[in-house]
Short mmCIF file of the C-alpha atoms (twelve columns), coordinates in Angstrom:
data_MODEL
# 
_entry.id   MODEL 
# 
loop_
_atom_site.group_PDB 
_atom_site.id 
_atom_site.type_symbol 
_atom_site.label_atom_id 
_atom_site.label_alt_id 
_atom_site.label_comp_id 
_atom_site.label_asym_id 
_atom_site.label_seq_id 
_atom_site.Cartn_x 
_atom_site.Cartn_y 
_atom_site.Cartn_z 
_atom_site.pdbx_PDB_model_num 
ATOM 1   C CA . MET A 1   0.000   0.000   0.000  1 
ATOM 2   C CA . GLU A 2   1.430   3.359   -0.930 1 
ATOM 3   C CA . VAL A 3   0.019   6.514   0.546  1 
ATOM 4   C CA . ARG A 4   1.054   9.867   -0.925 1 
ATOM 5   C CA . PHE A 5   0.990   13.068  1.068  1 
ATOM 6   C CA . GLY A 6   0.787   15.820  -1.528 1 
ATOM 7   C CA . GLY A 7   3.397   18.511  -1.176 1 
ATOM 8   C CA . TYR A 8   5.334   16.750  1.571  1 
ATOM 9   C CA . PRO A 9   8.126   14.703  -0.026 1 
ATOM 10  C CA . MET A 10  9.564   13.622  3.336  1 
ATOM 11  C CA . LEU A 11  6.240   12.003  4.227  1 
ATOM 12  C CA . ASP A 12  6.136   10.295  0.847  1 
ATOM 13  C CA . GLU A 13  9.526   8.837   1.707  1 
ATOM 14  C CA . ILE A 14  8.656   7.750   5.273  1 
ATOM 15  C CA . PHE A 15  5.270   6.353   4.386  1 
ATOM 16  C CA . SER A 16  6.179   3.542   2.004  1 
ATOM 17  C CA . ASP A 17  4.987   0.529   3.912  1 
ATOM 18  C CA . GLY A 18  3.372   -2.396  2.158  1 
ATOM 19  C CA . MET A 19  5.370   -5.064  0.492  1 
ATOM 20  C CA . PHE A 20  2.364   -6.653  -1.190 1 
ATOM 21  C CA . GLY A 21  0.523   -3.586  -2.484 1 
ATOM 22  C CA . LYS A 22  -3.206  -4.129  -2.886 1 
ATOM 23  C CA . PHE A 23  -2.889  -7.894  -3.422 1 
ATOM 24  C CA . PHE A 24  -3.893  -8.672  0.169  1 
ATOM 25  C CA . ASP A 25  -6.742  -6.227  0.662  1 
ATOM 26  C CA . GLY A 26  -9.122  -8.373  2.715  1 
ATOM 27  C CA . ALA A 27  -10.837 -7.503  5.985  1 
ATOM 28  C CA . ASN A 28  -8.438  -9.628  8.041  1 
ATOM 29  C CA . VAL A 29  -5.417  -7.826  6.639  1 
ATOM 30  C CA . ARG A 30  -6.966  -4.454  7.465  1 
ATOM 31  C CA . ALA A 31  -7.780  -5.686  10.979 1 
ATOM 32  C CA . THR A 32  -4.168  -6.773  11.600 1 
ATOM 33  C CA . THR A 33  -2.718  -3.584  10.079 1 
ATOM 34  C CA . PRO A 34  -3.166  -0.808  12.635 1 
ATOM 35  C CA . ALA A 35  -4.254  2.626   11.440 1 
ATOM 36  C CA . VAL A 36  -1.625  5.359   11.648 1 
ATOM 37  C CA . ASP A 37  -1.253  9.108   11.373 1 
ATOM 38  C CA . VAL A 38  2.142   10.496  10.369 1 
ATOM 39  C CA . ASN A 39  2.965   14.098  11.191 1 
ATOM 40  C CA . GLU A 40  6.064   16.115  10.400 1 
ATOM 41  C CA . SER A 41  7.526   19.226  11.984 1 
ATOM 42  C CA . ASN A 42  10.853  20.929  11.454 1 
ATOM 43  C CA . GLU A 43  12.202  18.958  14.424 1 
ATOM 44  C CA . ALA A 44  10.742  15.458  14.066 1 
ATOM 45  C CA . PHE A 45  8.379   12.939  12.525 1 
ATOM 46  C CA . GLU A 46  5.556   11.661  14.691 1 
ATOM 47  C CA . VAL A 47  3.887   8.309   14.029 1 
ATOM 48  C CA . ILE A 48  0.628   7.740   15.914 1 
ATOM 49  C CA . VAL A 49  -0.565  4.134   15.855 1 
ATOM 50  C CA . GLU A 50  -4.000  2.842   16.873 1 
ATOM 51  C CA . VAL A 51  -3.602  -0.433  18.759 1 
ATOM 52  C CA . PRO A 52  -6.788  -0.955  20.784 1 
ATOM 53  C CA . GLY A 53  -6.827  -4.119  22.826 1 
ATOM 54  C CA . VAL A 54  -3.035  -4.462  22.784 1 
ATOM 55  C CA . ALA A 55  -1.335  -4.253  26.173 1 
ATOM 56  C CA . LYS A 56  1.799   -2.132  26.524 1 
ATOM 57  C CA . ASP A 57  3.868   -5.235  27.355 1 
ATOM 58  C CA . ASP A 58  2.668   -6.885  24.124 1 
ATOM 59  C CA . LEU A 59  3.990   -4.048  21.897 1 
ATOM 60  C CA . ALA A 60  7.413   -3.869  20.258 1 
ATOM 61  C CA . VAL A 61  9.104   -1.078  18.299 1 
ATOM 62  C CA . SER A 62  12.429  -1.609  16.546 1 
ATOM 63  C CA . VAL A 63  14.513  -0.257  13.678 1 
ATOM 64  C CA . GLU A 64  16.495  -2.563  11.421 1 
ATOM 65  C CA . GLN A 65  18.216  -1.419  8.233  1 
ATOM 66  C CA . ASN A 66  16.321  1.891   8.423  1 
ATOM 67  C CA . ILE A 67  12.942  0.110   8.607  1 
ATOM 68  C CA . LEU A 68  10.706  1.039   11.559 1 
ATOM 69  C CA . ASN A 69  8.919   -2.115  12.781 1 
ATOM 70  C CA . ILE A 70  5.836   -1.843  14.983 1 
ATOM 71  C CA . SER A 71  4.240   -5.050  16.235 1 
ATOM 72  C CA . GLY A 72  1.828   -6.171  18.886 1 
ATOM 73  C CA . LYS A 73  -0.338  -9.057  19.973 1 
ATOM 74  C CA . ARG A 74  -4.008  -8.958  20.863 1 
ATOM 75  C CA . THR A 75  -4.769  -11.855 23.141 1 
ATOM 76  C CA . LEU A 76  -8.136  -13.471 23.645 1 
ATOM 77  C CA . PRO A 77  -9.318  -13.317 27.254 1 
ATOM 78  C CA . SER A 78  -9.974  -16.650 28.888 1 
ATOM 79  C CA . ALA A 79  -13.420 -18.009 28.001 1 
ATOM 80  C CA . ASP A 80  -13.653 -19.998 31.263 1 
ATOM 81  C CA . GLY A 81  -15.691 -22.773 29.651 1 
ATOM 82  C CA . LYS A 82  -18.063 -20.376 27.868 1 
ATOM 83  C CA . ARG A 83  -19.191 -21.010 24.295 1 
ATOM 84  C CA . ARG A 84  -18.540 -18.113 21.957 1 
ATOM 85  C CA . ILE A 85  -21.692 -17.248 20.007 1 
ATOM 86  C CA . VAL A 86  -20.534 -14.158 18.119 1 
ATOM 87  C CA . GLY A 87  -16.861 -13.594 17.385 1 
ATOM 88  C CA . GLU A 88  -16.238 -10.301 15.606 1 
ATOM 89  C CA . ILE A 89  -13.254 -9.087  17.619 1 
ATOM 90  C CA . LEU A 90  -10.043 -10.198 15.963 1 
ATOM 91  C CA . HIS A 91  -7.439  -11.492 18.388 1 
ATOM 92  C CA . ALA A 92  -4.242  -11.690 16.382 1 
ATOM 93  C CA . ASP A 93  -0.832  -10.190 15.863 1 
ATOM 94  C CA . VAL A 94  -0.761  -6.666  14.421 1 
ATOM 95  C CA . SER A 95  2.162   -5.095  12.625 1 
ATOM 96  C CA . ARG A 96  3.241   -2.197  10.485 1 
ATOM 97  C CA . LYS A 97  6.570   -1.338  8.817  1 
ATOM 98  C CA . PHE A 98  7.869   1.961   7.470  1 
ATOM 99  C CA . ARG A 99  11.008  2.876   5.580  1 
ATOM 100 C CA . LEU A 100 12.518  5.832   7.423  1 
ATOM 101 C CA . PRO A 101 13.969  8.794   5.535  1 
ATOM 102 C CA . VAL A 102 17.721  9.434   5.707  1 
ATOM 103 C CA . SER A 103 16.969  12.511  7.823  1 
ATOM 104 C CA . ALA A 104 15.653  10.331  10.693 1 
ATOM 105 C CA . ASP A 105 17.813  10.176  13.829 1 
ATOM 106 C CA . ILE A 106 17.138  6.585   14.871 1 
ATOM 107 C CA . ASP A 107 19.195  6.928   18.057 1 
ATOM 108 C CA . GLY A 108 16.783  9.562   19.376 1 
ATOM 109 C CA . ILE A 109 13.481  7.700   18.821 1 
ATOM 110 C CA . THR A 110 11.082  7.811   21.776 1 
ATOM 111 C CA . THR A 111 7.712   6.164   22.388 1 
ATOM 112 C CA . ASP A 112 4.688   6.831   24.550 1 
ATOM 113 C CA . TYR A 113 1.658   4.569   25.011 1 
ATOM 114 C CA . ALA A 114 -1.719  5.380   26.550 1 
ATOM 115 C CA . ASN A 115 -5.315  4.238   25.998 1 
ATOM 116 C CA . GLY A 116 -4.581  2.101   22.932 1 
ATOM 117 C CA . ILE A 117 -2.561  4.811   21.152 1 
ATOM 118 C CA . LEU A 118 1.177   4.391   20.553 1 
ATOM 119 C CA . LYS A 119 3.059   7.599   19.752 1 
ATOM 120 C CA . ILE A 120 6.510   7.273   18.201 1 
ATOM 121 C CA . THR A 121 8.631   10.419  17.886 1 
ATOM 122 C CA . ILE A 122 11.497  10.254  15.417 1 
ATOM 123 C CA . PRO A 123 13.742  13.304  15.641 1 
ATOM 124 C CA . LYS A 124 15.452  14.670  12.554 1 
ATOM 125 C CA . LYS A 125 19.219  14.874  12.236 1 
ATOM 126 C CA . ALA A 126 20.501  18.421  12.784 1 
ATOM 127 C CA . GLU A 127 21.833  18.730  9.235  1 
ATOM 128 C CA . SER A 128 18.413  17.955  7.739  1 
ATOM 129 C CA . LYS A 129 16.423  20.591  9.642  1 
ATOM 130 C CA . VAL A 130 15.216  23.683  7.815  1 
ATOM 131 C CA . LYS A 131 17.465  26.651  8.499  1 
ATOM 132 C CA . ASN A 132 16.142  30.137  7.906  1 
ATOM 133 C CA . ILE A 133 18.850  32.474  6.700  1 
ATOM 134 C CA . PRO A 134 18.336  36.190  7.265  1 
ATOM 135 C CA . ILE A 135 18.610  38.500  4.298  1 
ATOM 136 C CA . ASN A 136 20.892  41.506  4.863  1 
# 
């Protein structure tokens, strides 16, 4: 899946995440692919990930070869001998991957998690930040 953010080439670069394009476009794939918002400021990129039903201890964030990996596991609560009549809530692994731009400072990445929302802040390297130069 490729998402384009018009007028923001850095977001085009950071937001290239699906390896299979639209080939796997079923409901289960959408349910195991958490929704995200990606924001950019002069200082950093911010990735906000919706992961309802995933406990903080069941989340993982890593970077390998400039790929940001976000994964988590939704676990099914114990049924205690009950028979499930309707089962619409998907209890499965969720994941998302993003290629980070060269301007990303991977050593400075921070995360925050609250109420099913994971916020990942990826600072920009100093040399890639916009510098305003005064005109004399």
